[in-house]
C-alpha positions as CSV (number, residue, x, y, z in Angstrom):
1,M,133.6,155.9,160.4
2,E,136.2,155.0,157.9
3,T,138.7,157.7,157.1
4,F,141.0,158.9,154.3
5,I,144.1,160.9,155.2
6,K,145.2,163.5,152.6
7,R,148.7,164.6,153.3
8,A,150.3,167.9,152.2
9,E,152.9,168.1,149.5
10,P,156.2,169.5,150.6
11,D,156.1,173.2,151.4
12,R,152.4,173.3,150.4
13,E,150.7,172.8,153.8
14,W,148.7,175.9,153.3
15,A,146.9,174.3,150.4
16,L,145.2,171.8,152.7
17,A,143.8,174.7,154.8
18,V,142.5,176.3,151.6
19,E,140.9,173.0,150.6
20,A,139.2,172.6,154.0
21,A,137.9,176.1,153.9
22,G,136.5,175.6,150.4
23,L,134.8,172.3,151.4
24,R,133.2,174.1,154.4
25,W,131.9,176.9,152.3
26,L,130.4,174.6,149.8
27,A,128.8,172.4,152.5
28,A,127.3,175.5,154.1
29,A,125.2,176.0,150.9
30,D,123.1,172.9,151.8
31,G,123.1,171.8,148.2
32,V,125.4,169.2,146.8
33,R,126.9,166.8,149.3
34,V,130.5,167.6,150.2
35,V,133.1,165.1,151.6
36,G,133.3,165.5,155.3
37,V,136.4,167.1,156.9
38,L,136.8,165.2,160.2
39,E,140.1,166.7,161.3
40,E,142.5,169.3,160.2
41,R,146.2,168.8,161.0
42,P,149.1,171.0,160.1
43,D,150.3,168.5,157.5
44,A,147.1,166.5,156.6
45,L,143.3,166.5,156.4
46,V,141.3,163.6,157.8
47,L,138.4,163.1,155.5
48,E,135.5,160.6,155.4
49,R,136.3,157.7,153.2
50,L,133.9,157.4,150.2
51,H,132.9,154.1,148.5
52,P,132.2,154.7,144.8
53,R,129.8,153.0,142.6
54,S,127.9,153.8,139.4
55,P,125.1,156.3,139.6
56,T,121.5,155.9,138.5
57,V,119.7,158.4,136.3
58,A,117.7,159.6,139.2
59,E,120.8,160.2,141.3
60,A,122.4,162.2,138.4
61,E,119.3,164.4,138.2
62,D,119.4,164.9,142.0
63,F,123.0,166.0,141.7
64,G,122.1,168.5,139.0
65,R,119.4,170.0,141.2
66,A,121.6,170.0,144.3
67,L,124.4,171.7,142.3
68,A,122.0,174.4,141.3
69,A,121.2,174.9,145.0
70,T,124.9,175.3,145.8
71,H,125.3,177.8,143.1
72,A,122.3,179.8,144.3
73,A,123.8,180.2,147.7
74,G,126.0,182.8,146.0
75,A,129.3,184.6,146.7
76,P,130.2,188.2,147.5
77,S,131.6,188.8,144.0
78,F,133.1,187.2,141.0
79,G,136.6,186.0,142.0
80,S,135.9,186.1,145.7
81,P,137.5,183.2,147.6
82,P,135.8,181.3,150.5
83,P,136.2,182.8,153.9
84,E,139.5,182.0,155.7
85,C,141.3,181.4,152.3
86,G,143.1,184.6,151.9
87,E,143.6,185.2,148.1
88,S,145.4,182.1,146.9
89,L,143.6,179.0,145.9
90,T,144.9,175.9,144.0
91,I,143.7,174.0,141.0
92,G,145.7,170.8,140.6
93,S,149.2,171.7,141.5
94,M,148.9,175.3,140.2
95,G,148.3,178.4,142.2
96,L,145.0,180.3,141.5
97,P,145.2,183.8,142.9
98,M,141.7,185.3,143.5
99,R,140.5,188.9,144.0
100,P,137.0,190.3,143.7
101,H,135.7,191.6,140.4
102,R,132.5,193.5,139.5
103,T,131.5,191.4,136.5
104,F,131.9,187.9,135.2
105,G,133.8,189.1,132.1
106,E,136.4,191.1,134.1
107,Y,137.0,188.2,136.4
108,A,137.2,185.7,133.6
109,A,139.6,187.8,131.5
110,H,141.9,189.0,134.2
111,Q,141.9,186.1,136.7
112,L,141.4,183.1,134.4
113,I,142.4,183.6,130.8
114,E,145.2,186.1,130.8
115,P,147.4,184.6,133.6
116,F,147.2,181.1,132.3
117,A,147.5,182.0,128.7
118,R,150.7,183.9,129.5
119,T,152.5,180.7,130.6
120,A,150.7,178.0,128.6
121,P,152.4,176.4,125.5
122,L,150.1,177.6,122.7
123,P,150.3,177.1,118.9
124,D,151.3,179.9,116.6
125,G,148.7,182.7,116.8
126,G,147.3,181.3,120.0
127,R,148.3,184.2,122.2
128,A,146.5,186.6,119.9
129,V,143.4,184.5,120.0
130,M,143.5,184.6,123.9
131,S,144.1,188.3,123.9
132,A,141.1,188.9,121.7
133,L,138.9,186.6,123.9
134,A,140.1,188.4,127.0
135,E,139.2,191.8,125.4
136,R,135.6,190.5,124.6
137,L,135.2,189.2,128.1
138,A,136.4,192.3,129.8
139,A,134.1,194.4,127.5
140,G,131.1,192.5,128.9
141,D,130.2,190.7,125.7
142,F,129.4,187.5,127.6
143,D,128.0,189.0,130.8
144,D,124.4,188.3,131.9
145,D,122.3,189.3,134.8
146,R,123.2,186.3,137.0
147,P,124.8,187.2,140.3
148,P,128.0,185.5,141.4
149,A,127.5,181.8,142.1
150,R,129.1,179.6,144.7
151,I,131.0,177.3,142.4
152,H,133.2,174.2,143.0
153,G,135.6,175.5,140.5
154,D,137.3,172.2,139.5
155,L,134.3,170.0,138.9
156,W,135.6,167.5,136.5
157,A,134.1,164.0,136.7
158,G,137.0,162.7,138.9
159,N,135.9,165.2,141.7
160,V,132.4,163.8,141.8
161,I,132.2,160.5,143.7
162,W,129.0,158.5,143.3
163,T,128.1,156.7,146.5
164,D,125.1,155.0,148.2
165,D,124.2,158.5,149.4
166,G,124.3,160.0,146.0
167,A,127.0,162.3,144.5
168,V,129.7,163.7,146.8
169,V,132.2,166.3,145.6
170,I,135.8,166.5,146.6
171,D,138.9,168.7,145.8
172,P,137.4,172.1,145.1
173,A,138.9,175.3,143.9
174,A,135.8,177.0,145.3
175,H,135.1,180.7,144.6
176,G,132.5,183.1,143.3
177,G,132.0,182.5,139.6
178,H,129.5,181.6,136.9
179,P,127.4,178.4,137.2
180,V,128.1,177.3,133.6
181,T,131.8,177.0,134.6
182,D,131.0,173.9,136.8
183,L,128.7,172.5,134.1
184,A,131.4,172.9,131.5
185,M,134.0,171.2,133.6
186,L,131.7,168.2,134.0
187,A,131.5,168.1,130.2
188,L,135.2,168.5,129.6
189,F,136.2,164.9,130.2
190,G,132.8,163.2,130.3
191,C,130.6,162.3,133.2
192,H,128.0,159.7,134.0
193,H,124.5,160.8,132.7
194,L,125.9,164.2,131.8
195,G,122.8,165.2,129.8
196,R,120.5,164.4,132.7
197,I,122.7,166.4,135.1
198,H,122.7,169.4,132.8
199,A,119.0,169.3,132.1
200,A,118.1,169.0,135.8
201,H,120.4,171.8,136.7
202,A,119.2,174.1,133.9
203,E,115.6,173.6,135.0
204,A,116.3,174.2,138.7
205,A,118.5,177.2,138.0
206,E,116.3,178.6,135.3
207,L,119.2,178.9,132.9
208,P,118.3,180.7,129.7
209,S,117.8,178.9,126.4
210,G,121.0,178.4,124.5
211,W,123.2,178.3,127.6
212,E,124.9,175.2,126.1
213,D,126.5,177.4,123.4
214,L,128.8,178.9,126.1
215,I,130.1,175.5,127.4
216,E,133.3,175.8,125.3
217,L,133.8,179.4,126.4
218,H,133.9,178.1,130.0
219,Q,136.3,175.3,129.0
220,V,139.0,177.6,127.7
221,W,140.3,178.3,131.2
222,P,140.6,174.7,132.4
223,L,142.2,173.7,129.1
224,L,144.8,176.5,129.7
225,V,145.4,175.1,133.2
226,H,145.9,171.6,131.7
227,A,148.2,173.0,129.0
228,N,150.4,174.5,131.8
229,L,150.4,171.2,133.6
230,F,150.5,168.6,130.8
231,G,151.6,170.2,127.6
232,S,150.8,171.7,124.2
233,G,148.1,169.3,123.2
234,Y,145.8,171.0,125.7
235,G,147.0,174.4,124.5
236,A,145.8,173.6,121.0
237,Q,142.4,172.6,122.4
238,A,142.2,175.8,124.4
239,V,142.9,177.9,121.3
240,A,140.4,175.9,119.2
241,A,137.7,176.5,121.8
242,A,138.5,180.2,122.2
243,R,138.3,180.8,118.4
244,R,134.5,180.2,118.5
245,Y,134.1,183.4,120.6
246,V,136.5,185.9,119.0
């Protein structure tokens, strides 16, 4: 089997162990296919090498259904990390502390919005908008009766590799969250056959009508992450998205 070696960044060897644990946890759901971890070394992961190509519509729909199966495998709570991860994940080059929360809104407010809004470059009035959104989230205004899902957590299109065996996911920030978070990440920068993926997932997961209205809510957090990493343009996008919900 051809392999790909992913090496640790200096002083961040722990992040590879977290990534491997997240991949194992997602693979255990028996839903979407996950890149194989062939060997874990102190300073590197040996992964199966993937050969990308363009997907068909049928493969996109299969991916949507498989992602719904992964989500349905569940998690102990909102904000719970995979086993063997401790409480610190990563998204991009940023740390992502995790701890269990009782509801989606509490987890989203206290784990996702508030910490990243505190350090992101935001336009004038942006912090007030984020505070108002966090208040609504924590109050339960966007909670539903869905249990915590087993989510990839960083499912932008670049972390979905289309192969001869269908879609394979890489580079997770896996944890217990809401399924729409993964769907919103796919929409953030565009994805092959996005509408077909969303439709197949929504049918398989029995998402309620109107779930698409919450896509921008679930994009606020990744936009804040990008603002911290890449600058104020993403901060302005995060505030614009958040304003819809305050």
